[in-house]
KEKEDO-82272 format. One record per residue (C-alpha): y, x, z. Coordinates in steps of 0.02 Angstrom, whole numbers, plus 32768, in hexadecimal, padded with zeros to 4 digits. Each point is the difference from the previous one (the first is absolute). Layout:
REM KEKEDO-82272
+------+------+------+
!    v !    u !    w !
+------+------+------+
!    Y !    X !    Z !
...
+------+------+------+
This chain:
REM KEKEDO-82272
+------+------+------+
!    v !    u !    w !
+------+------+------+
! 81C7 ! 837E ! 8469 !
! 803C ! 7FA1 ! 7F66 !
! 7F7E ! 7FC2 ! 7F84 !
! 8045 ! 8015 ! 7F51 !
! 7FCB ! 7F96 ! 7F6C !
! 8040 ! 802D ! 7F54 !
! 805D ! 7F88 ! 7F91 !
! 7FF0 ! 803E ! 7F4C !
! 8057 ! 7F6B ! 7FB4 !
! 8055 ! 7F5E ! 8031 !
! 7FAD ! 7F70 ! 7FA8 !
! 7FFF ! 7F45 ! 8013 !
! 7F4D ! 7FF2 ! 8042 !
! 7FD1 ! 7F56 ! 8042 !
! 7F64 ! 7FB1 ! 8045 !
! 7FA3 ! 7FA1 ! 7F7C !
! 803E ! 7F50 ! 7FE4 !
! 7FE6 ! 7F84 ! 7F74 !
! 8096 ! 7FEB ! 7F90 !
! 8037 ! 7FA8 ! 7F64 !
! 8016 ! 80AF ! 7FB9 !
! 7F7A ! 807E ! 7FD3 !
! 7FF1 ! 8086 ! 8084 !
! 7FF9 ! 80B4 ! 7FC6 !
! 7F8B ! 8077 ! 805B !
! 7FFD ! 80BE ! 8007 !
! 7F7A ! 801F ! 7F7D !
! 7FBB ! 80A9 ! 7FCA !
! 7F9D ! 7FF8 ! 7F5F !
! 7F7C ! 807C ! 7FC3 !
! 7FCF ! 800B ! 7F49 !
! 7FBC ! 807D ! 7F82 !
! 80A7 ! 805A ! 8013 !
! 7FD6 ! 8022 ! 80B6 !
! 7F53 ! 8046 ! 7FD8 !
! 7F8E ! 7F6A ! 7FEE !
! 7F85 ! 8010 ! 7F71 !
! 8015 ! 7F48 ! 7FCE !
! 806F ! 7F6D ! 8028 !
! 7F6A ! 7F8D ! 801D !
! 7FD9 ! 8009 ! 80BA !
! 7F81 ! 7F85 ! 804A !
! 7FEE ! 8027 ! 80B9 !
! 8047 ! 8069 ! 808F !
! 7FC6 ! 803E ! 80AB !
! 8030 ! 8086 ! 807F !
! 7F92 ! 8086 ! 804F !
! 8006 ! 8045 ! 80B2 !
! 8077 ! 808C ! 7FCB !
! 807F ! 7F86 ! 7FBB !
! 7FDB ! 8022 ! 7F48 !
! 800B ! 7F69 ! 7F8B !
! 7F6F ! 7FE5 ! 7F87 !
! 8007 ! 7F98 ! 7F62 !
! 7F7B ! 7FB8 ! 7F8D !
! 8045 ! 8009 ! 7F50 !
! 7FD0 ! 7FE2 ! 7F4B !
! 7FF7 ! 80BC ! 7FEC !
! 7F9D ! 8033 ! 809A !
! 8031 ! 8012 ! 80B8 !
! 80A7 ! 8048 ! 8038 !
! 803D ! 803D ! 80A9 !
! 80B4 ! 8013 ! 803E !
! 8025 ! 8073 ! 8093 !
! 80B7 ! 7FD0 ! 8012 !
! 803A ! 8086 ! 7F88 !
! 7F97 ! 7FF9 ! 7F62 !
! 7F6C ! 7FAB ! 7FAC !
! 7F56 ! 804B ! 7FDD !
! 7F9D ! 7FA1 ! 7F7C !
! 7F41 ! 8004 ! 7FFE !
! 7F9C ! 7FD3 ! 7F64 !
! 7F55 ! 8026 ! 7FAF !
! 802E ! 80B8 ! 7FFA !
! 8004 ! 8000 ! 80BF !
! 7F57 ! 7FAA ! 8014 !
! 802A ! 7F47 ! 7FEB !
! 7F84 ! 7FA1 ! 7F96 !
! 8081 ! 7F8E ! 7FAE !
! 80B9 ! 7FF7 ! 7FDD !
! 801A ! 7F49 ! 802F !
! 8000 ! 7FD8 ! 80BB !
! 8023 ! 7F54 ! 804B !
! 7FF9 ! 801E ! 80BD !
! 8019 ! 808F ! 807B !
! 7FE2 ! 8005 ! 80BC !
! 7FFB ! 8080 ! 808D !
! 7F73 ! 7FF2 ! 807F !
! 7F92 ! 8076 ! 8060 !
! 806C ! 8096 ! 7FD4 !
! 7FE2 ! 7FE5 ! 7F46 !
! 805B ! 7FB3 ! 7F6B !
! 7F9C ! 7F7D ! 7FA2 !
! 802B ! 7FD9 ! 7F4C !
! 7FBB ! 7F61 ! 7FB1 !
! 7FF8 ! 7FF8 ! 7F42 !
! 8021 ! 7F6A ! 7F92 !
! 7F4A ! 7FDE ! 7FD4 !
! 7F63 ! 7FE3 ! 8067 !
! 7FA2 ! 8074 ! 7F8B !
! 8075 ! 8092 ! 802A !
! 7FE9 ! 807C ! 808F !
! 8067 ! 7FF2 ! 809F !
! 8061 ! 809F ! 802B !
! 8006 ! 8048 ! 80AF !
! 806E ! 8094 ! 8033 !
! 7FA5 ! 8062 ! 8086 !
! 8034 ! 80B0 ! 8035 !
! 807B ! 8009 ! 7F6F !
! 7F76 ! 7FDF ! 7F81 !
! 7FE4 ! 7F61 ! 7F9E !
! 7F4F ! 7FBB ! 8010 !
! 7FB2 ! 7F6F ! 7FA3 !
! 7F9F ! 7F6A ! 803E !
! 7F80 ! 7FB0 ! 7F8D !
! 8047 ! 7F69 ! 7FA1 !
! 7FE4 ! 7F57 ! 8052 !
! 7FBA ! 7FB1 ! 7F63 !
! 7FC4 ! 8029 ! 7F52 !
! 804A ! 7F5F ! 7FBB !
! 808B ! 8033 ! 7F87 !
! 80AE ! 7FB6 ! 7FF4 !
! 8002 ! 7FB6 ! 80B0 !
! 80A3 ! 8027 ! 805A !
! 8015 ! 801D ! 80BA !
! 806F ! 7F74 ! 8041 !
! 8008 ! 802D ! 80BA !
! 7FC6 ! 8084 ! 807A !
! 7FFB ! 8034 ! 80B7 !
! 7FAE ! 8080 ! 8071 !
! 7FB1 ! 7FEC ! 80AB !
! 7FB2 ! 8074 ! 807F !
! 7F58 ! 7FC1 ! 8040 !
! 7F95 ! 8069 ! 8075 !
! 8074 ! 8093 ! 7FE1 !
! 7FEA ! 7FFD ! 7F43 !
! 8077 ! 7FC6 ! 7F77 !
! 7FC7 ! 7F63 ! 7FA5 !
! 804E ! 7FD2 ! 7F57 !
! 8014 ! 7F4C ! 7FC5 !
! 8032 ! 7FDA ! 7F4C !
! 8025 ! 7F54 ! 7FB8 !
! 7FF6 ! 7FCA ! 7F4B !
! 7FDD ! 7F69 ! 7F93 !
! 7F45 ! 8010 ! 8023 !
! 8007 ! 8007 ! 80BF !
! 8000 ! 808A ! 8083 !
! 7FC0 ! 80B3 ! 7FFB !
! 7FEA ! 8052 ! 80AB !
! 7FDD ! 80BB ! 8011 !
! 7FA8 ! 8031 ! 80A2 !
! 7F87 ! 808B ! 802B !
! 8012 ! 804C ! 7F51 !
! 7FC9 ! 7F65 ! 7FA3 !
! 8053 ! 7F69 ! 7FB0 !
! 7FD8 ! 7F4D ! 8031 !
! 8030 ! 7F6A ! 7F94 !
! 8035 ! 7F64 ! 805D !
! 8019 ! 7F56 ! 7FAE !
! 8079 ! 7F8B ! 8057 !
! 7FC8 ! 7F6D ! 7F95 !
! 7F7E ! 7FD9 ! 7F7D !
! 808B ! 7FB4 ! 7F99 !
! 804E ! 8090 ! 7F99 !
! 80AC ! 7FAD ! 8007 !
! 7FF8 ! 7FFE ! 80BF !
! 7FBA ! 80B1 ! 800C !
! 809F ! 8057 ! 7FC2 !
! 8050 ! 8066 ! 808C !
! 80BC ! 7FEB ! 8013 !
! 8026 ! 8065 ! 809D !
! 7FA5 ! 8067 ! 8087 !
! 8031 ! 8035 ! 80B0 !
! 7F99 ! 8046 ! 8090 !
! 7FF4 ! 8001 ! 80BD !
! 7F7E ! 8046 ! 8079 !
! 7F5A ! 8008 ! 7FA2 !
! 8027 ! 7F73 ! 7F88 !
! 8059 ! 7FDE ! 7F5D !
! 8064 ! 7F63 ! 7FD9 !
! 8000 ! 7FC6 ! 7F4C !
! 806C ! 7F82 ! 7FA3 !
! 7FBB ! 7F9F ! 7F6C !
! 802C ! 7F5C ! 7FAC !
! 7F81 ! 7FB1 ! 8076 !
! 8061 ! 8037 ! 809C !
! 7FF5 ! 808F ! 807B !
! 7F59 ! 804D ! 8031 !
! 7FCB ! 807A ! 8087 !
! 7F86 ! 8081 ! 7FC0 !
! 7F95 ! 8057 ! 8083 !
! 7F5B ! 805D ! 8009 !
! 7F66 ! 7FD9 ! 8065 !
! 7F4F ! 8045 ! 7FFA !
! 7FE4 ! 7FA4 ! 7F5C !
! 8099 ! 8047 ! 7FA9 !
! 80AE ! 7FC5 ! 7FD5 !
! 8026 ! 7F45 ! 7FFC !
! 8099 ! 7F91 ! 7FEF !
! 8036 ! 7F69 ! 8065 !
! 8094 ! 7F8F ! 7FDD !
! 8088 ! 7FF9 ! 8085 !
! 8090 ! 7FAD ! 7F9F !
! 7FEB ! 7F79 ! 7F7E !
! 8073 ! 7FED ! 7F68 !
! 80AB ! 7FBE ! 8035 !
! 802E ! 7F9F ! 7F64 !
! 806A ! 8085 ! 7FAC !
! 7FDF ! 80AF ! 7FBB !
! 7FE7 ! 8087 ! 8084 !
! 8036 ! 80B0 ! 7FCE !
! 7FE2 ! 807C ! 808E !
! 7FB9 ! 8017 ! 80AF !
! 8028 ! 8087 ! 8081 !
! 7FC3 ! 8022 ! 80B1 !
! 8087 ! 802C ! 8080 !
! 7FE4 ! 804E ! 80AD !
! 7F4C ! 802F ! 7FDA !
! 7FDA ! 8049 ! 80AA !
! 8050 ! 7F7D ! 806E !
! 7FC3 ! 7F59 ! 8040 !
! 8091 ! 7FAF ! 7FA6 !
! 7FD0 ! 8037 ! 7F52 !
! 803B ! 7F90 ! 7F73 !
! 7FB5 ! 7FE3 ! 7F55 !
! 8095 ! 7FDE ! 7F90 !
! 7FF3 ! 7F9A ! 7F60 !
! 8080 ! 7FF3 ! 7F74 !
! 7FFF ! 7F70 ! 7F87 !
! 807D ! 7FC0 ! 7F80 !
! 806C ! 7FA2 ! 8080 !
! 7FBC ! 8030 ! 80AB !
! 7FE6 ! 8094 ! 8073 !
! 7F7F ! 7FD8 ! 8085 !
! 7F8E ! 805B ! 8078 !
! 7F5C ! 7FE5 ! 805C !
! 8001 ! 8036 ! 80B6 !
! 7F7B ! 7FDD ! 8084 !
! 7FB5 ! 7F7B ! 7F91 !
! 80A5 ! 7FA4 ! 7FE6 !
! 8056 ! 7FEA ! 7F58 !
! 80BE ! 801C ! 8013 !
! 8085 ! 7FD6 ! 7F7F !
! 807E ! 808F ! 800D !
! 806E ! 7FD1 ! 7F6B !
! 8007 ! 7F74 ! 7F7F !
! 806A ! 7FE8 ! 7F66 !
! 7FE1 ! 80A8 ! 7FAF !
! 8004 ! 8011 ! 7F43 !
! 7F8C ! 8092 ! 7FDF !
! 7FDD ! 800E ! 7F45 !
! 7F4D ! 8004 ! 7FC1 !
! 7FD2 ! 80B8 ! 7FE1 !
! 7F82 ! 7FC4 ! 7F7C !
! 7F8C ! 8093 ! 8025 !
! 7FA3 ! 8009 ! 80A8 !
! 8025 ! 8090 ! 8075 !
! 80B9 ! 8014 ! 7FD8 !
! 8043 ! 7FA6 ! 809B !
! 801B ! 8048 ! 80AD !
! 8033 ! 7FE4 ! 80B4 !
! 8047 ! 8097 ! 805E !
! 804F ! 8018 ! 80AD !
! 8074 ! 807D ! 8051 !
! 7FF4 ! 8037 ! 80B6 !
! 807C ! 7F78 ! 8035 !
! 7F94 ! 7F75 ! 7FBA !
! 806E ! 7FDD ! 7F6A !
! 7F9D ! 7FC9 ! 7F68 !
! 8001 ! 8030 ! 7F47 !
! 7FAD ! 7F8C ! 7F84 !
! 7FF6 ! 7FF4 ! 7F44 !
! 7FAA ! 803B ! 7F63 !
! 8026 ! 804F ! 7F59 !
! 807E ! 7F77 ! 7FD6 !
! 8065 ! 7FEC ! 80A1 !
! 800D ! 8048 ! 80AF !
! 8053 ! 7FC8 ! 80A2 !
! 802C ! 803A ! 80B0 !
! 7FE7 ! 7F89 ! 8093 !
! 8067 ! 8029 ! 809B !
! 7F94 ! 7FE1 ! 8099 !
! 8096 ! 7FD4 ! 806D !
! 8038 ! 7F68 ! 7F9E !
! 7F77 ! 7FEB ! 7F7C !
! 8081 ! 800C ! 7F75 !
! 7FC1 ! 8032 ! 7F55 !
! 8064 ! 8080 ! 7F9C !
! 7FD5 ! 802C ! 7F4C !
! 7FE3 ! 80B6 ! 7FD1 !
! 802B ! 8004 ! 7F49 !
! 8066 ! 8056 ! 7F79 !
! 809C ! 7FA5 ! 803E !
! 7FE6 ! 8058 ! 80A8 !
! 7FFE ! 80AC ! 7FAF !
! 7F45 ! 8016 ! 7FE2 !
! 7FB3 ! 8030 ! 7F5B !
! 7F93 ! 7F66 ! 7FE6 !
! 7FF1 ! 7F4A ! 8037 !
! 7F52 ! 8019 ! 8045 !
! 7F94 ! 8090 ! 8037 !
! 7F4B ! 8036 ! 7FED !
! 7FFC ! 8032 ! 80B8 !
! 806C ! 801B ! 809B !
! 7FE9 ! 8080 ! 808A !
! 8065 ! 8016 ! 80A1 !
! 7FF4 ! 80B5 ! 8037 !
! 8005 ! 804A ! 80B0 !
! 80BE ! 800E ! 7FFA !
! 800D ! 7F4A ! 7FC7 !
! 8036 ! 802D ! 7F50 !
! 7FC2 ! 7F7A ! 7F87 !
! 7FAD ! 803D ! 7F5F !
! 7FEA ! 7F92 ! 7F67 !
! 7F96 ! 802B ! 7F68 !
! 8008 ! 7FAE ! 7F56 !
! 7FF8 ! 8024 ! 7F46 !
! 80AF ! 804F ! 8007 !
! 7FD4 ! 8083 ! 8083 !
! 8021 ! 8002 ! 80BB !
! 808D ! 7FBA ! 806D !
! 8021 ! 802A ! 80B6 !
! 8072 ! 7FA2 ! 8078 !
! 8027 ! 806A ! 8098 !
! 8045 ! 7F71 ! 8068 !
! 7FEF ! 7F48 ! 7FD3 !
! 807A ! 7FD1 ! 808A !
! 808A ! 8064 ! 7FAE !
! 8052 ! 7FA3 ! 7F71 !
! 8091 ! 8028 ! 7F8E !
! 8087 ! 7F80 ! 7FDA !
! 8078 ! 8017 ! 7F6E !
! 8081 ! 7FA0 ! 7F9D !
! 7F76 ! 7FBF ! 7F8F !
! 7FA4 ! 7FBB ! 8098 !
! 8096 ! 7FA9 ! 804C !
! 8074 ! 807E ! 8053 !
! 80B9 ! 7FF4 ! 7FD4 !
! 7FFE ! 80BB ! 7FDB !
! 7F82 ! 808F ! 8008 !
! 806E ! 8065 ! 8076 !
! 7FF0 ! 7FC4 ! 80B5 !
! 8086 ! 8041 ! 8076 !
! 7FD6 ! 7FA2 ! 809F !
! 7F7A ! 7F92 ! 804F !
! 7FFF ! 7F8B ! 8095 !
! 7F74 ! 7F8F ! 8041 !
! 8040 ! 7F5A ! 8042 !
! 7FC1 ! 7FA8 ! 809B !
! 7FA7 ! 7F7C ! 7F95 !
! 7F9F ! 8086 ! 7FA0 !
! 8069 ! 8003 ! 7F63 !
! 803B ! 80A6 ! 7FB9 !
! 80AC ! 8023 ! 7FB6 !
! 801A ! 8092 ! 7F8A !
! 80AA ! 8049 ! 7FD9 !
! 802B ! 8041 ! 7F51 !
! 8096 ! 8047 ! 7FA3 !
! 803B ! 7F53 ! 7FCF !
! 7FAF ! 7F80 ! 806F !
! 7F6D ! 7FCC ! 806D !
! 7F4B ! 7FCA ! 7FE9 !
! 7FAA ! 7F90 ! 807F !
! 7F43 ! 8001 ! 800E !
! 7FB8 ! 7F62 ! 804F !
! 7F41 ! 7FFE ! 800A !
! 7FF4 ! 8065 ! 7F60 !
! 8083 ! 7F9D ! 7F9D !
! 809B ! 8061 ! 7FCF !
! 80AF ! 7FB4 ! 7FF8 !
! 8091 ! 8061 ! 7FB5 !
! 80B4 ! 7FF8 ! 8043 !
! 8070 ! 8064 ! 7F8A !
! 80B2 ! 802B ! 802E !
! 8085 ! 7FC1 ! 7F89 !
! 8021 ! 80A4 ! 7FA8 !
! 7F7B ! 806D ! 7FAF !
! 7FA6 ! 8075 ! 8074 !
! 8048 ! 80AF ! 8014 !
! 801F ! 8080 ! 8085 !
! 809E ! 7FA3 ! 8039 !
! 7F97 ! 7F68 ! 8031 !
! 7F66 ! 805B ! 8042 !
! 7FB3 ! 7FB9 ! 809F !
! 800B ! 8090 ! 807B !
! 7FBF ! 7FB1 ! 80A0 !
! 7FB0 ! 7F59 ! 802D !
! 7FCD ! 7FA5 ! 80A1 !
! 7FDF ! 7F54 ! 804C !
! 806B ! 7FCA ! 8093 !
! 7FC9 ! 7FA1 ! 809B !
! 802E ! 7F58 ! 7FAE !
! 7F92 ! 8020 ! 7F68 !
! 8088 ! 802A ! 7F81 !
! 7FEA ! 809A ! 7F91 !
! 8090 ! 807D ! 7FFE !
! 8014 ! 808E ! 7F84 !
! 8080 ! 8080 ! 7FC6 !
! 8021 ! 800D ! 7F45 !
! 8076 ! 8092 ! 7FE3 !
! 80A5 ! 7FC8 ! 7FB0 !
! 7FD0 ! 7F48 ! 800A !
! 8008 ! 8009 ! 80BE !
! 7F8D ! 7FA6 ! 8079 !
! 7F8F ! 7F6F ! 7FCE !
! 7FAC ! 7F7C ! 806B !
! 7F6C ! 7F9C ! 7FBC !
! 7FFB ! 7F65 ! 806A !
! 7F60 ! 7FA3 ! 802F !
! 802E ! 7F76 ! 7F86 !
! 7FFF ! 807F ! 7F71 !
! 80BB ! 800A ! 7FE3 !
! 8057 ! 80A9 ! 7FF0 !
! 80A2 ! 802A ! 8059 !
! 806A ! 809B ! 7FE4 !
! 8074 ! 8061 ! 8074 !
! 8073 ! 8080 ! 7FB0 !
! 803B ! 809D ! 805B !
! 80BE ! 801A ! 7FFF !
! 803E ! 807B ! 7FCA !
! 7F73 ! 8017 ! 7F80 !
! 7F72 ! 8066 ! 8048 !
! 7F4A ! 8022 ! 7FCF !
! 7F95 ! 7F97 ! 8076 !
! 7F69 ! 806A ! 8031 !
! 7FAE ! 7FD3 ! 80A7 !
! 7FE7 ! 7F5F ! 8063 !
! 7FB9 ! 7FE0 ! 80AE !
! 7FF9 ! 7F7C ! 808A !
! 800D ! 803F ! 80B2 !
! 7FAD ! 7FB6 ! 809C !
! 8094 ! 7F8D ! 801F !
! 7FEF ! 7FB3 ! 7F52 !
! 8099 ! 8052 ! 7FB3 !
! 7FF2 ! 8035 ! 7F49 !
! 803E ! 80B0 ! 7FD8 !
! 802B ! 8048 ! 7F55 !
! 8012 ! 80B8 ! 7FD2 !
! 805C ! 8034 ! 7F62 !
! 802B ! 80A4 ! 7FAB !
! 809E ! 800A ! 806B !
! 7FF5 ! 7F93 ! 809B !
! 7FA3 ! 7F92 ! 807C !
! 8017 ! 7F43 ! 8006 !
! 7FBA ! 7F6E ! 8063 !
! 7FFD ! 7F45 ! 7FE5 !
! 8066 ! 7F8A ! 806C !
! 8018 ! 7F49 ! 7FD1 !
! 7FBA ! 8021 ! 7F52 !
! 807F ! 808A ! 7FE0 !
! 7FEC ! 80BC ! 7FF0 !
! 8061 ! 805D ! 8088 !
! 8027 ! 80BA ! 7FFA !
! 7FBF ! 805E ! 8099 !
! 8070 ! 806E ! 806B !
! 7F91 ! 8095 ! 7FD9 !
! 8045 ! 8002 ! 7F4F !
! 8098 ! 805B ! 8045 !
! 7F89 ! 8093 ! 801D !
! 7FD7 ! 8005 ! 7F46 !
! 7F47 ! 7FE0 ! 8017 !
! 7F84 ! 804A ! 7F85 !
! 7FC8 ! 7F96 ! 7F6C !
! 7F6B ! 7F99 ! 803C !
! 7F4E ! 8003 ! 7FC3 !
! 7FAE ! 7F99 ! 808A !
! 8038 ! 7FA5 ! 809D !
! 7F99 ! 7FEB ! 809F !
! 8029 ! 7FC7 ! 80B2 !
! 7FBD ! 801F ! 80AD !
! 7FEF ! 7F9D ! 80A1 !
! 80A5 ! 804B ! 803F !
! 805E ! 7F9D ! 7F7D !
! 8027 ! 809D ! 7F9C !
! 7FFD ! 800A ! 7F43 !
! 7F9D ! 8092 ! 7FB9 !
! 8037 ! 8043 ! 7F58 !
! 7F9B ! 806E ! 7F8A !
! 8082 ! 803D ! 7F86 !
! 8026 ! 8074 ! 7F70 !
! 8058 ! 807E ! 8070 !
! 7FB6 ! 7FE6 ! 80AC !
! 7FA1 ! 7F9C ! 8082 !
! 8060 ! 7FA5 ! 8087 !
! 800A ! 7F71 ! 807D !
! 8091 ! 7F86 ! 800A !
! 802E ! 7F94 ! 8095 !
! 809B ! 7F9A ! 8027 !
! 8050 ! 8096 ! 8054 !
! 7FAE ! 809A ! 7FB7 !
! 7FD1 ! 8053 ! 7F5B !
! 7F7E ! 8088 ! 801A !
! 7FCC ! 8078 ! 7F76 !
! 7F61 ! 8061 ! 8027 !
! 800C ! 80BC ! 7FE6 !
! 7F85 ! 8048 ! 7F83 !
! 8002 ! 80BA ! 801E !
! 7F4E ! 801B ! 7FC3 !
! 800A ! 7F8E ! 7F68 !
! 803E ! 8049 ! 7F5C !
! 8024 ! 7F58 ! 7FAE !
! 8064 ! 7F86 ! 8068 !
! 7FC6 ! 7F66 ! 7FA0 !
! 7F92 ! 7F78 ! 804C !
! 7F97 ! 7F73 ! 7FB8 !
! 7F9C ! 7FAF ! 808C !
! 7FE4 ! 7FF4 ! 80BB !
! 7F74 ! 7FC6 ! 8074 !
! 7FEA ! 7FFB ! 80BB !
! 7F48 ! 801B ! 802A !
! 7F96 ! 7FA4 ! 8081 !
! 801A ! 8094 ! 8075 !
! 80BD ! 7FFE ! 7FEC !
! 800B ! 8096 ! 7F8C !
! 8081 ! 7FED ! 7F74 !
! 7FD5 ! 803E ! 7F51 !
! 8070 ! 800F ! 7F68 !
! 7FE2 ! 8010 ! 7F47 !
! 807D ! 8078 ! 7FB4 !
! 8028 ! 8060 ! 7F62 !
! 7FBA ! 8097 ! 805B !
! 7F5B ! 7FB0 ! 8034 !
! 7FBF ! 7FAF ! 809F !
! 8071 ! 8012 ! 8098 !
! 800C ! 7FBE ! 80B1 !
! 8085 ! 7FE8 ! 8086 !
! 7FE5 ! 806C ! 8099 !
! 807D ! 8019 ! 808D !
! 8089 ! 7FB1 ! 7F99 !
! 7FE7 ! 8073 ! 7F6A !
! 7FA1 ! 7FF3 ! 7F5C !
! 7F76 ! 807D ! 7FDD !
! 7F71 ! 8014 ! 7F87 !
! 7F54 ! 7FBC ! 8032 !
! 7F74 ! 807F ! 8007 !
! 7F4D ! 7FC7 ! 7FE0 !
! 7F7F ! 8085 ! 8028 !
! 8089 ! 8080 ! 7FEE !
! 803C ! 7FC1 ! 7F55 !
! 8092 ! 7F95 ! 7FCC !
! 801A ! 7F81 ! 7F74 !
! 808F ! 8046 ! 7F99 !
! 8004 ! 7F89 ! 7F6B !
! 8071 ! 7F66 ! 800B !
! 7FB5 ! 7F75 ! 806D !
! 803D ! 7F56 ! 7FC6 !
! 7FA4 ! 7F91 ! 807B !
! 7FA6 ! 8015 ! 80A5 !
! 7FB2 ! 7F78 ! 806C !
! 7F75 ! 7FE6 ! 807E !
! 7F79 ! 7F7C ! 7FE5 !
! 7FA5 ! 7F96 ! 8081 !
! 7F76 ! 8083 ! 800E !
! 8083 ! 8082 ! 8035 !
! 7FF3 ! 8061 ! 7F5D !
! 809F ! 8042 ! 7FB0 !
! 801B ! 7FE5 ! 7F46 !
! 8070 ! 8076 ! 7F9E !
! 804B ! 7FD8 ! 7F55 !
! 802D ! 8098 ! 7F97 !
! 7FF0 ! 8044 ! 7F51 !
! 7F7E ! 807A ! 8043 !
! 7FCE ! 8045 ! 80AA !
+------+------+------+
């Protein structure tokens, strides 16, 4: 059985690399126009059903993938302004701006209120986390006057220091039955014994401002307590202090509680605050900015959340941004491509990529883009139709009326013109090393740096779209008016009794030896010397199939306008 994966569009999607150009991501933005009640969004989380929840300046909002529902005082919230939101224990917890305001809890579709943590007015919540201890949810709030911990229906005040300047809470995270708290005096572990809650220092100040802490792998023996400062990202693991990255330039958020460290399921890291945000690729520890130049709405973010599908959500004072795949990046003329339209791609043996355009080539080398324009302005008569690398490392391509081009390893460009004038369409190297060229009228091969017309041209072969070869030494042609094999002695056109449109785009021989074709009439195969339609669970693909190939996992990939 063939496994079919749909291609809805052909895009230049490349794994993330650092570049001298700003990378553009696929960003979906949500604002008041999409149903938000305000553009000021402070925090985001996801519940067990996949809904996204947002703490906003106008209440708490939820997005179900289709529309927003906005909750405010009319729905049972005590305040309009909410700083934090989190899902735990089957409930949504909404944390207001001030300690003297009630916490909101959505239980059984009804908002309930928890008594304010303090009666002191005008004290803002700077940080917050939840924990489950002995099966019950425990709330921990940080502010300029210390910690407030809610357990067993009562609030407990905890001072980290007797010095008010050292008692301000910058960041909170939790693990097991403990909270970890960041202040200007360092990192403290806050735990409870029979005498109540108490704090003990585990990390001293490091000589520069520290902005956020976050516990990773809470339930494993390898848990890490991450710490973000102005120039360093470090972690504490098994009592050892590890420098993960130096040389950062994280701006000072000015106000505590606005910085964050977030992870995806692959271990990639997001760091930042309301002024700037960054993505750190775990594989190579490269830092990539996530800013307006990359297609997002703001330079920084008030929070970041990676959902179950690995979409990345950003909140800020301009609304909400979502990146569906950080590893998929757009490249355009304004980011270094010769042209926006890409007509061919080949990956070279040294890892470089070469893109073909209407009027030249672009070479990508470790993220840096080099343009190679053809002499005349780009148009359909100079379009790169096919491109490949030969066994010697040179890059060959067909460029319509310009003929055949060869980009040598030293970077020089050499042209071969087809006589009489033809439109050069397809290019291929067979197992013997010979280079073949298909045009709109004939088949050619290279011999001693010259294009030689093949004997098969006397048969008036169909205009080529693609050329392949097999281990028999035969040339396989997918053409405008047929599909055929060509040898030194024989030209064989395959009959297509079942196919309405005798026009072919691609060919692949599977790992089992089955031969599949992409045609103007859909997906076909060769069986007993004839071409027939492929049936999958009794159905056929009838729209044009432009490309078909099999990957290393034995899956077939089909390229079409729609399937």
